[in-house]
C-alpha positions in Angstrom: -4.9 2.9 -13.1 -8.1 3.1 -11.1 -7.0 0.3 -8.9 -3.7 2.0 -8.0 -5.5 5.3 -7.4 -8.0 3.6 -5.2 -5.2 2.1 -3.0 -3.6 5.5 -2.6 -6.8 7.3 -1.8 -7.9 4.7 0.6 -4.5 4.9 2.4 -5.0 8.7 2.6 -8.4 8.2 4.3 -7.1 5.5 6.6 -4.0 7.3 7.8 -5.8 10.6 8.1 -8.4 9.1 10.3 -5.7 7.4 12.3 -3.9 10.7 12.6 -6.9 12.0 14.5 -6.0 9.7 17.4 -2.2 9.6 17.0 -0.6 13.0 17.6 2.6 12.5 15.5 0.7 11.2 12.4 0.5 14.5 10.6 0.0 15.1 6.9 3.7 14.5 6.1 3.6 11.0 7.7 0.2 10.3 6.0 2.1 10.8 2.7 4.6 8.2 3.7 1.8 5.7 4.4 0.4 6.5 1.0 3.7 5.7 -0.7 3.6 2.3 1.2 0.2 1.6 -0.5 2.0 1.9 -3.9 4.8 -0.6 -3.1 2.9 -3.8 -4.0 2.0 -2.4 -7.4 5.7 -1.9 -8.3 5.4 -5.2 -10.1 4.1 -3.3 -13.1 7.6 -2.1 -13.6 8.3 -5.5 -15.1 6.6 -4.3 -18.2 9.4 -1.8 -18.7 12.4 -3.3 -17.0 13.1 -7.0 -17.4 13.6 -9.0 -14.2 16.6 -10.7 -15.8 18.3 -7.4 -16.2 17.7 -6.6 -12.6 19.0 -10.0 -11.6 22.2 -9.4 -13.6 22.7 -6.0 -12.0 22.0 -7.2 -8.4 23.7 -10.5 -8.8 20.8 -12.3 -7.1 17.6 -13.9 -8.5 14.9 -11.3 -9.0 11.2 -11.4 -10.1 8.9 -8.3 -10.1 6.0 -10.4 -8.9 7.6 -10.7 -5.5 6.9 -7.0 -4.8 3.2 -7.9 -4.6 3.8 -10.0 -1.5 4.3 -9.3 2.2 8.0 -10.1 1.9 8.4 -7.7 -1.0 6.6 -5.0 1.0 8.9 -5.6 3.9 12.1 -5.4 1.8 11.0 -2.3 -0.1 9.9 -0.6 3.1 13.2 -1.3 4.7 15.1 0.1 1.7 13.0 3.2 1.6 13.2 3.8 5.3 16.9 4.1 5.0 16.3 7.4 3.2 15.3 9.0 6.4 17.9 10.9 8.5 17.3 9.8 12.1 16.7 6.3 13.4 13.4 7.3 15.0 12.2 8.6 11.6 13.4 5.4 10.0 11.4 3.2 12.4 8.3 5.4 11.9 8.7 5.4 8.1 9.2 1.7 8.0 6.1 1.1 10.1 4.0 3.4 7.9 5.4 2.0 4.6 4.6 -1.5 5.8 1.1 -0.5 7.0 0.4 1.1 3.7 1.6 -2.0 1.8 -0.4 -4.3 4.0 -3.5 -2.2 3.6 -3.0 -2.6 -0.2 -2.6 -6.4 0.1 -5.7 -6.6 2.4 -7.8 -4.7 -0.1 -6.5 -6.9 -2.9 -7.5 -9.9 -0.8 -11.2 -8.8 -1.3 -11.0 -8.7 -5.1 -12.7 -11.3 -7.3 -10.3 -13.8 -8.8 -11.1 -16.3 -11.5 -10.2 -19.3 -9.3 -11.7 -17.8 -6.1 -8.4 -17.5 -4.3 -6.1 -14.5 -3.8 -2.5 -14.5 -4.9 0.3 -15.6 -2.5 0.3 -12.3 -0.6 1.9 -13.7 2.5 5.0 -15.1 0.7 7.7 -15.9 1.9 6.0 -16.8 5.2 3.5 -19.1 3.6 2.2 -20.1 0.2 -1.4 -20.1 1.4 -3.9 -18.4 -0.9 -6.9 -17.1 1.0 -10.3 -17.6 -0.5 -11.7 -14.2 -1.6 -15.2 -12.9 -1.1 -15.0 -11.4 -4.7 -16.4 -8.0 -3.7 -15.0 -6.2 -6.7 -13.0 -6.4 -9.9 -9.8 -4.6 -10.3 -11.2 -2.8 -13.4 -14.5 -1.8 -11.7 -14.7 2.0 -11.8 -17.5 2.0 -9.2 -14.9 1.1 -6.5 -12.9 4.2 -7.4 -16.0 6.3 -7.1 -16.8 4.8 -3.7 -13.3 5.4 -2.5 -13.3 9.0 -3.9 -16.5 9.7 -1.9 -15.0 8.2 1.2 -11.9 10.3 0.8 -13.9 13.4 0.1 -15.8 12.9 3.3 -12.6 12.3 5.3 -10.9 15.3 3.8 -13.9 17.6 4.6 -14.0 16.5 8.2 -10.2 16.8 8.5 -10.1 20.2 6.8 -13.1 21.9 8.4 -13.8 20.1 11.7 -10.2 19.3 12.6 -10.9 16.4 14.9 -7.3 16.0 15.9 -7.0 19.6 16.9 -3.7 19.9 15.1 -3.9 23.4 13.7 
């Protein structure tokens, strides 16, 4: 749980800071980017819903592990972007969902793995597994504390100093 929360909080901080420079990136769009940071972790749904059942329902081969890849993020972002009314909103939502998902995959690329290499995050474009620096473990609560402190600082600056001059 701490790992998922860290991804969402980090996305909040990143998109809020980006919103200081990009005029249309207001709090509503920051929330869309935060949803994008959740997309790769949808593979946990495999514990509740068997991939074979999804394959039978869709009529195509399906594996939950594919959601934790760049290809999975692109497909999920495209599907979610269709929920927006106008095409300009769909493009913006797609970009933010993909950016949030890629931010998640990038942060996961820094985790410590037993064999020293990340998963196949860039699938279906390549099967390459990048070597990881092993900066943290997924279960390390100190990472959540660091991200919470970062988010607290960003929130305070955004709330009280209003660097974007939005309100």
